[in-house]
KEVEX-835454 format. One line per 8 residues: their letters; for each residue x negated, y negated, z of C-alpha. Coordinates in steps of 0.5 Angstrom, whole numbers. Layout:
a = X/Y/Z | ... $
***
This chain:
mvpnitpt = -4/-38/-15 | -8/-41/-21 | -11/-36/-27 | -18/-36/-28 | -23/-32/-32 | -26/-26/-27 | -30/-21/-31 | -29/-14/-27 $
sglrilvc = -35/-11/-29 | -39/-14/-23 | -34/-12/-18 | -35/-8/-12 | -29/-4/-11 | -27/0/-5 | -21/6/-7 | -17/8/-1 $
nddgihak = -10/11/1 | -6/15/6 | -5/21/3 | -12/24/4 | -18/25/0 | -16/30/-4 | -9/27/-6 | -8/27/-14 $
glkilerl = -6/20/-14 | -13/18/-11 | -17/21/-16 | -13/18/-21 | -14/11/-18 | -21/12/-17 | -22/14/-25 | -18/8/-27 $
akdlspdv = -23/3/-22 | -29/6/-25 | -26/3/-32 | -26/-3/-29 | -33/-3/-25 | -39/2/-24 | -39/0/-17 | -34/4/-14 $
wvvapefd = -33/7/-7 | -28/12/-4 | -27/12/3 | -20/16/5 | -17/20/11 | -19/27/11 | -12/29/12 | -5/26/10 $
ssgqsnsv = -4/20/14 | 3/17/11 | 7/13/15 | 1/10/19 | 2/3/18 | -3/-1/21 | -5/4/26 | -12/4/29 $
tfnepvki = -16/10/33 | -18/7/39 | -18/13/44 | -22/18/41 | -28/18/36 | -28/17/29 | -32/22/24 | -34/20/17 $
qelsprrf = -37/25/12 | -40/24/6 | -37/29/1 | -41/27/-5 | -45/20/-7 | -40/14/-6 | -34/19/-3 | -33/19/4 $
avrgtpvd = -27/23/8 | -25/19/15 | -22/23/21 | -17/17/22 | -12/13/20 | -12/9/13 | -14/3/17 | -20/6/20 $
cvicalkh = -22/8/13 | -22/1/11 | -26/-2/18 | -31/4/17 | -32/2/10 | -33/-5/11 | -37/-4/18 | -41/2/16 $
vlidrppd = -41/5/9 | -41/-2/5 | -45/-6/11 | -50/-8/6 | -45/-11/1 | -37/-12/2 | -32/-10/-3 | -30/-15/-8 $
vilsgvns = -23/-11/-9 | -19/-6/-5 | -15/-1/-9 | -10/3/-4 | -6/9/-7 | -3/12/-11 | 2/13/-6 | 6/19/-7 $
gsnvgdta = 13/15/-6 | 15/8/-7 | 13/3/-2 | 19/-2/-2 | 24/-6/2 | 23/-4/10 | 18/2/8 | 13/-3/7 $
vlsgtlga = 13/-4/14 | 11/4/15 | 6/5/10 | -1/7/11 | -2/5/4 | 0/-2/5 | -3/-2/12 | -10/-1/9 $
amtgalqg = -9/-6/4 | -7/-11/9 | -13/-10/13 | -18/-12/7 | -13/-18/6 | -14/-20/13 | -22/-20/12 | -21/-24/6 $
iksigvsl = -21/-19/1 | -17/-18/-5 | -13/-12/-4 | -7/-8/-8 | -3/-3/-6 | 0/2/-11 | 5/7/-11 | 9/12/-15 $
afkedppk = 17/13/-14 | 19/20/-14 | 24/24/-10 | 25/31/-12 | 22/31/-19 | 14/32/-20 | 10/25/-20 | 9/23/-27 $
yvavehfl = 2/19/-27 | 2/17/-34 | 5/10/-34 | 1/8/-28 | -5/10/-32 | -3/6/-38 | 0/0/-35 | -5/-1/-28 $
pgivrkll = -11/-3/-31 | -8/-9/-35 | -4/-11/-28 | -10/-11/-24 | -14/-15/-29 | -9/-20/-29 | -8/-20/-21 | -15/-21/-20 $
altwpeqt = -15/-27/-25 | -11/-31/-20 | -13/-35/-14 | -9/-31/-8 | -6/-34/-2 | -10/-32/4 | -8/-26/8 | -4/-23/2 $
imnvnfpn = -3/-17/-1 | 0/-15/-8 | 5/-9/-7 | 5/-5/-14 | 11/0/-15 | 12/4/-21 | 18/8/-23 | 17/16/-24 $
vsvggvsg = 18/15/-32 | 14/16/-38 | 11/10/-41 | 17/8/-46 | 21/9/-40 | 19/3/-36 | 23/-3/-37 | 18/-9/-36 $
ikpvplaa = 14/-11/-30 | 18/-15/-25 | 15/-20/-19 | 21/-19/-14 | 22/-20/-7 | 22/-14/-2 | 29/-12/-1 | 32/-14/6 $
lplqwrvd = 36/-7/7 | 35/-3/14 | 33/4/12 | 38/10/14 | 35/14/19 | 36/21/21 | 33/26/26 | 34/33/24 $
erkapddt = 34/39/30 | 31/46/28 | 29/52/32 | 22/55/33 | 22/62/33 | 21/62/41 | 28/58/41 | 25/52/43 $
syywlsar = 27/45/39 | 23/41/34 | 25/35/30 | 24/32/23 | 25/25/22 | 27/22/15 | 30/16/12 | 33/14/6 $
wteaqias = 38/9/2 | 45/10/-1 | 46/9/-8 | 51/4/-6 | 46/0/-2 | 41/0/-7 | 46/-3/-12 | 48/-8/-7 $
qsrtdlfa = 40/-11/-8 | 40/-14/-14 | 34/-18/-16 | 29/-14/-11 | 24/-9/-11 | 29/-4/-9 | 34/-5/-15 | 28/-7/-20 $
lhqenait = 25/0/-19 | 30/5/-18 | 36/2/-22 | 32/-1/-28 | 26/3/-28 | 21/-3/-28 | 14/-4/-25 | 15/-8/-19 $
itpirsyt = 10/-13/-16 | 11/-16/-9 | 6/-21/-6 | 6/-19/2 | 3/-24/7 | 2/-22/14 | 4/-26/21 | 9/-30/17 $
vhdealri = 12/-35/23 | 19/-36/23 | 19/-44/23 | 26/-45/24 | 26/-40/30 | 20/-43/33 | 23/-50/33 | 29/-48/37 $
leevfash = 24/-44/42 | 20/-51/43 | 27/-54/44 | 29/-49/49 | 23/-49/53 | 21/-56/53 | 23/-57/60 | 20/-51/63 $
ap = 13/-53/62 | 9/-51/68 $
***
């Protein structure tokens, strides 16, 4: 990744998310994007679409509603939003940058696979567009966006001044602390740690059962993952940056498969 000088004022920026068009994090990201460039467009889901990952709507129509100039709500997934932006809303000229977020909750470790925020960003990356996913970690505490507003513009400028590997997104996570509570900015890998899933059964008024799915990590698990995004974010209150590439092939497994199936060619 080679630094270069890239002024942002002439960039076309697409802002999207998975929490929905009315989410506070989206409004903050839109405002920060407008500080980078006047050419900012918002295309986001009409409703909360968290956890949609790379889901695309194939089996029903996708509706697009223009809410105001350069702001569109899509009745579909975050990936639908990016596709509709590239192939319909911004058909005259694609965006130079996609900013996805600010997500309500972190996207670190295994949760990155589930994230609609990162799914939208990856859709852009696969089309050759520099794409950044932004998330804010919080649980019970109200979200504090002040550190995002303070640090993110500088982080984005530095990232855009780099030449990126192909099909790679930048996954940026903020701790839920004040500006002074941020310990630093750390480029770190994803934590290789399985989520602890739960399925809770509850009863509806008519006595039928319904279920809530949830997932979490234990404090002991987090403590065991030093030098990862999970540890840096939740234990050190650091802003984490992780480059994530799509469709990475496991070279050693491929070599073994080639040996195993070499004598079974038709």
